[in-house]
C-alpha positions as CSV (number, residue, x, y, z in Angstrom):
1,M,-14.1,-1.3,25.6
2,K,-17.1,0.6,26.8
3,Q,-16.5,4.1,28.4
4,T,-17.5,4.4,32.1
5,K,-16.7,7.1,34.7
6,T,-14.2,4.8,36.4
7,N,-12.8,3.3,33.2
8,P,-12.6,5.9,30.5
9,L,-11.6,5.3,26.9
10,H,-7.9,6.0,26.3
11,I,-7.5,8.1,23.1
12,L,-4.2,8.8,21.3
13,N,-4.5,11.6,18.8
14,I,-2.0,11.6,16.0
15,G,-2.0,14.9,14.1
16,A,-2.7,17.5,16.8
17,G,-3.4,20.4,14.5
18,A,-6.6,22.4,14.3
19,V,-8.9,19.4,13.7
20,G,-7.1,17.1,16.1
21,G,-6.8,19.6,18.9
22,Y,-10.4,20.6,18.7
23,Y,-12.0,17.1,18.6
24,S,-9.5,15.7,21.1
25,A,-10.6,18.5,23.5
26,K,-14.2,17.5,23.0
27,L,-13.4,13.9,23.7
28,Q,-11.7,14.9,27.0
29,Q,-14.8,16.9,27.9
30,A,-16.8,13.8,27.2
31,G,-14.8,12.0,29.9
32,C,-12.1,10.3,27.8
33,H,-8.4,10.1,28.8
34,V,-6.6,11.9,25.9
35,T,-3.0,11.9,24.8
36,L,-1.7,14.2,22.1
37,A,1.2,13.2,19.9
38,C,2.7,16.6,19.0
39,R,5.6,17.7,16.9
40,S,6.0,21.4,16.2
41,D,3.8,22.5,19.0
42,Y,5.1,20.0,21.6
43,S,6.8,22.5,24.0
44,T,3.9,25.0,23.9
45,V,1.3,22.4,24.5
46,V,3.2,20.8,27.4
47,K,3.6,24.2,29.1
48,K,0.3,25.9,28.2
49,G,-2.1,23.4,26.6
50,I,-4.3,24.6,23.8
51,A,-6.5,27.7,23.8
52,I,-9.6,27.2,21.6
53,H,-11.4,30.4,20.5
54,S,-14.8,29.1,19.4
55,I,-18.1,30.6,18.1
56,D,-19.7,28.4,20.8
57,G,-17.6,29.9,23.6
58,D,-13.8,29.9,24.3
59,F,-12.3,27.1,26.3
60,H,-8.9,25.6,27.3
61,F,-7.6,22.1,26.6
62,S,-4.9,20.5,28.8
63,P,-4.3,17.0,27.5
64,D,-3.9,14.2,30.0
65,R,-0.5,13.5,28.3
66,V,1.6,15.0,25.6
67,I,4.2,13.0,23.7
68,N,6.6,13.9,20.9
69,D,7.1,10.3,19.6
70,I,4.3,7.8,19.0
71,A,6.6,5.0,20.3
72,H,6.6,6.8,23.7
73,Y,2.9,6.0,24.3
74,G,3.8,2.7,25.9
75,Q,1.6,-0.1,27.1
76,P,-1.2,-0.9,27.3
77,A,-2.0,0.4,23.8
78,A,-4.7,3.1,23.4
79,D,-8.3,2.0,22.9
80,I,-8.7,4.4,20.1
81,L,-6.0,5.8,17.7
82,F,-7.6,9.1,16.5
83,I,-5.8,10.1,13.3
84,T,-6.2,13.7,12.0
85,L,-2.9,14.0,10.0
86,K,-2.9,15.6,6.6
87,V,-3.0,12.9,3.9
88,L,0.3,13.4,2.1
89,P,2.3,11.0,-0.2
90,E,5.4,11.4,1.9
91,I,3.8,10.1,5.1
92,D,3.9,6.3,5.4
93,L,1.0,6.2,7.8
94,P,0.9,2.4,8.5
95,T,4.6,2.4,9.5
96,M,4.1,5.6,11.6
97,I,1.2,4.3,13.7
98,A,2.4,0.7,14.0
99,P,4.1,1.2,17.4
100,A,0.8,2.4,18.9
101,V,-1.6,-0.2,17.4
102,G,-2.5,-2.9,20.0
103,E,-4.5,-6.0,19.6
104,N,-7.7,-4.2,20.7
105,T,-7.0,-0.8,19.2
106,T,-9.7,0.8,17.1
107,I,-8.3,3.1,14.4
108,V,-10.3,6.2,13.5
109,M,-9.3,8.2,10.4
110,V,-10.8,11.7,10.5
111,Q,-9.0,13.0,7.3
112,N,-9.8,14.5,3.9
113,G,-10.0,12.9,0.6
114,V,-11.4,9.7,-1.0
115,E,-9.9,6.2,-1.3
116,I,-7.5,6.8,1.6
117,E,-8.3,3.9,3.9
118,K,-7.1,0.8,2.1
119,P,-3.4,1.0,3.2
120,I,-4.5,1.1,6.8
121,Q,-7.0,-1.7,6.3
122,D,-4.3,-3.9,4.6
123,A,-1.7,-3.2,7.3
124,F,-4.0,-3.8,10.3
125,P,-6.7,-6.2,9.0
126,N,-7.6,-7.4,12.5
127,N,-8.2,-3.9,14.0
128,P,-11.6,-2.2,13.6
129,L,-11.3,0.7,11.2
130,I,-13.6,3.7,11.4
131,S,-13.6,6.4,8.7
132,G,-14.6,9.9,9.6
133,L,-15.2,13.4,8.2
134,A,-15.2,16.7,9.9
135,F,-17.5,19.4,8.6
136,V,-16.0,22.4,10.4
137,C,-14.2,25.6,9.8
138,L,-11.1,25.5,12.1
139,N,-7.7,27.3,11.8
140,R,-4.5,26.8,13.8
141,T,-3.5,30.4,14.2
142,A,-0.4,30.0,16.4
143,P,1.3,27.2,18.4
144,G,-1.3,26.1,21.0
145,E,-4.0,28.4,19.4
146,I,-7.1,27.2,17.5
147,T,-9.9,29.3,16.1
148,H,-13.3,27.7,15.5
149,L,-15.1,29.8,13.0
150,D,-18.2,27.8,11.9
151,Y,-19.9,24.4,11.9
152,G,-18.4,21.4,13.7
153,R,-20.3,18.3,12.9
154,L,-18.7,14.9,12.3
155,A,-19.7,11.9,10.2
156,L,-18.4,8.5,11.3
157,G,-18.8,5.0,9.9
158,R,-17.2,1.6,9.9
159,Y,-15.0,1.0,6.9
160,P,-15.8,-0.2,4.4
161,N,-19.5,-0.2,5.5
162,G,-21.9,-1.6,8.0
163,P,-22.8,-1.1,11.7
164,S,-20.4,-0.7,14.5
165,E,-20.9,-0.5,18.3
166,M,-17.7,1.7,18.6
167,V,-19.1,4.2,16.1
168,Q,-22.3,4.4,18.1
169,Q,-20.3,4.9,21.3
170,L,-18.1,7.6,19.8
171,A,-21.1,9.4,18.4
172,K,-22.8,9.4,21.8
173,L,-19.6,10.8,23.4
174,F,-19.4,13.7,20.8
175,E,-23.1,14.4,21.1
176,S,-22.8,14.7,24.9
177,V,-20.5,17.7,24.4
178,N,-22.6,19.4,21.7
179,V,-20.7,18.0,18.7
180,P,-23.3,16.8,16.2
181,C,-22.3,13.4,14.9
182,L,-23.9,11.5,12.0
183,V,-23.5,7.7,12.1
184,T,-23.5,6.2,8.6
185,E,-23.3,2.7,7.4
186,Q,-22.1,4.0,4.0
187,V,-19.0,6.0,5.0
188,T,-17.4,5.8,1.5
189,Q,-20.4,7.6,0.1
190,A,-20.0,10.2,2.8
191,R,-16.5,10.8,1.7
192,W,-17.6,11.5,-1.8
193,R,-20.3,13.8,-0.4
194,K,-17.7,15.9,1.4
195,L,-15.5,15.9,-1.7
196,I,-18.3,17.8,-3.5
197,W,-17.2,20.8,-1.4
198,N,-13.5,20.1,-0.9
199,A,-12.5,19.5,-4.5
200,P,-13.5,23.0,-5.8
201,F,-12.9,25.2,-2.8
202,N,-9.6,24.0,-1.6
203,G,-8.0,24.1,-5.1
204,I,-9.5,27.3,-6.3
205,S,-8.7,29.1,-3.0
206,V,-5.0,28.3,-3.4
207,L,-4.8,29.2,-7.1
208,T,-6.6,32.5,-6.6
209,Q,-5.5,33.3,-3.0
210,S,-9.2,33.8,-2.1
211,D,-11.5,33.0,0.7
212,T,-14.8,31.2,0.1
213,L,-16.9,34.4,-0.1
214,E,-14.6,35.9,-2.7
215,I,-14.8,32.7,-4.8
216,M,-18.6,32.8,-4.5
217,Q,-18.9,36.4,-5.4
218,N,-16.9,36.1,-8.6
219,P,-19.1,34.7,-11.5
220,E,-16.3,32.8,-13.2
221,T,-15.0,31.1,-10.0
222,L,-18.6,30.4,-8.9
223,E,-19.3,28.7,-12.2
224,L,-16.0,26.8,-12.0
225,S,-16.9,25.6,-8.5
226,R,-20.2,24.3,-9.9
227,C,-18.6,22.5,-12.8
228,V,-16.1,20.7,-10.4
229,M,-18.9,19.7,-8.1
230,E,-20.9,18.3,-11.0
231,E,-17.8,16.2,-12.0
232,V,-17.4,14.8,-8.5
233,F,-21.2,14.0,-8.5
234,Q,-20.7,12.0,-11.8
235,I,-17.6,10.2,-10.6
236,A,-19.2,9.2,-7.3
237,A,-22.2,7.7,-9.1
238,A,-20.0,5.8,-11.5
239,C,-18.1,4.4,-8.5
240,G,-21.3,3.1,-7.0
241,H,-21.8,5.9,-4.5
242,P,-24.7,8.1,-5.9
243,L,-25.3,11.4,-4.2
244,P,-28.6,13.4,-3.9
245,D,-29.5,15.4,-7.1
246,T,-29.7,18.6,-5.0
247,I,-26.2,18.3,-3.5
248,V,-24.4,20.8,-5.8
249,E,-26.9,23.6,-5.4
250,T,-27.2,22.9,-1.6
251,N,-23.4,23.2,-1.2
252,L,-23.2,26.4,-3.2
253,R,-26.1,28.0,-1.2
254,D,-24.6,26.9,2.1
255,T,-21.1,28.2,1.2
256,F,-22.5,31.6,0.2
257,K,-24.2,31.9,3.6
258,M,-21.2,30.8,5.7
259,K,-18.7,33.2,7.2
260,P,-15.8,34.0,4.8
261,Y,-13.3,31.2,5.3
262,K,-9.8,30.5,4.2
263,T,-9.6,26.8,3.4
264,S,-7.1,24.6,5.2
265,M,-5.3,24.1,1.9
266,L,-4.9,27.9,1.5
267,L,-3.6,28.2,5.0
268,D,-1.1,25.4,4.4
269,Y,0.0,27.1,1.1
270,Q,0.5,30.4,2.8
271,A,2.5,28.7,5.6
272,E,4.6,26.9,2.9
273,R,3.4,23.5,4.1
274,P,2.7,20.5,1.8
275,L,-0.8,20.4,0.3
276,E,-3.3,17.5,0.2
277,V,-3.4,17.6,-3.6
278,E,-3.4,13.8,-4.1
279,A,-6.0,12.9,-1.4
280,I,-8.5,15.6,-2.4
281,L,-8.0,15.7,-6.2
282,G,-5.5,13.1,-7.5
283,N,-7.4,10.1,-6.0
284,A,-10.7,11.3,-7.4
285,I,-9.2,11.8,-10.9
286,R,-7.7,8.4,-10.8
287,A,-11.1,7.0,-9.8
288,A,-12.6,8.9,-12.7
289,R,-10.2,7.4,-15.2
290,R,-10.9,3.9,-13.8
291,V,-14.6,4.2,-14.4
292,G,-14.4,6.1,-17.7
293,I,-15.6,9.5,-16.5
294,S,-14.2,12.7,-18.0
295,A,-13.3,15.4,-15.4
296,P,-11.7,18.3,-17.4
297,H,-12.2,21.0,-14.8
298,M,-11.0,19.0,-11.9
299,T,-8.0,17.7,-14.0
300,T,-7.0,21.3,-14.9
301,I,-7.1,22.4,-11.2
302,Y,-5.2,19.3,-10.2
303,S,-2.4,20.0,-12.8
304,L,-2.1,23.6,-11.8
305,L,-2.2,22.8,-8.1
306,K,0.3,20.0,-8.3
307,L,2.9,22.4,-9.9
308,T,2.0,25.1,-7.4
309,N,2.6,22.7,-4.5
310,E,5.9,21.5,-5.9
311,K,7.1,25.1,-6.4
312,N,5.9,26.1,-2.9
313,S,7.8,23.1,-1.4
314,R,11.0,24.4,-2.9
315,V,10.7,27.9,-1.4
């Protein structure tokens, strides 16, 4: 379906946290009809909507609809299922979203990690699948409250690769409301590109209880970050997704310049929520073993983080 003023795209966002709330608000600003599927924030969002405190100017988001059960969306099915949930082993995503997937529904996964799309592709082989990445510093600071600290661009691409009219349409919608959006025909490579940053900083931030600037200012954690990035670089190349030779130093330089930021994983840990250990580190390590690449620094962080997550879950 093509968006028009009289026939807007109908979006159902599943995972209305910081990322979901922010980008859903932008889609509404672009003229889409947006429904949020909320759990913990349901009553607050129904009454007050979402307040977004942004470096680009504060604004308020009142979704067109708010539901607390995906099955309540009803018919006709949404044009786009916009998934921004954490990628956690305990979430059976194909079963969860099945009630909302119609014959013509496009599934968009804006989530962290690598090698996360295949279960959705296998479950819904006839539905277009778009994979996406958010390069943004966002925090959910309270029910119905989001703080946008830095960045904001998206990368979107048809999975597993190739061109897509819907990707182009979504990119134009986001660009129309000042959200930079890169269209890529190699979205799997883009996932590995993002993992260059996610793999070191999410894990180290939890294990040291530090923000990004503190990690960068300490010589030992700075060097550890570089080593993990270099391992991701090697794994990506061995998996057939080579990245630019300058990507490690570029990421380190850009991180040093950005505002001090508590990663989403650190915020989840401090709130005693489950961590995306497998999507961000476990999947990459399993890929490394599959292609015969040694990743000792990442494996060490993964081992420590997995135990930390298990203990935090028992609190």
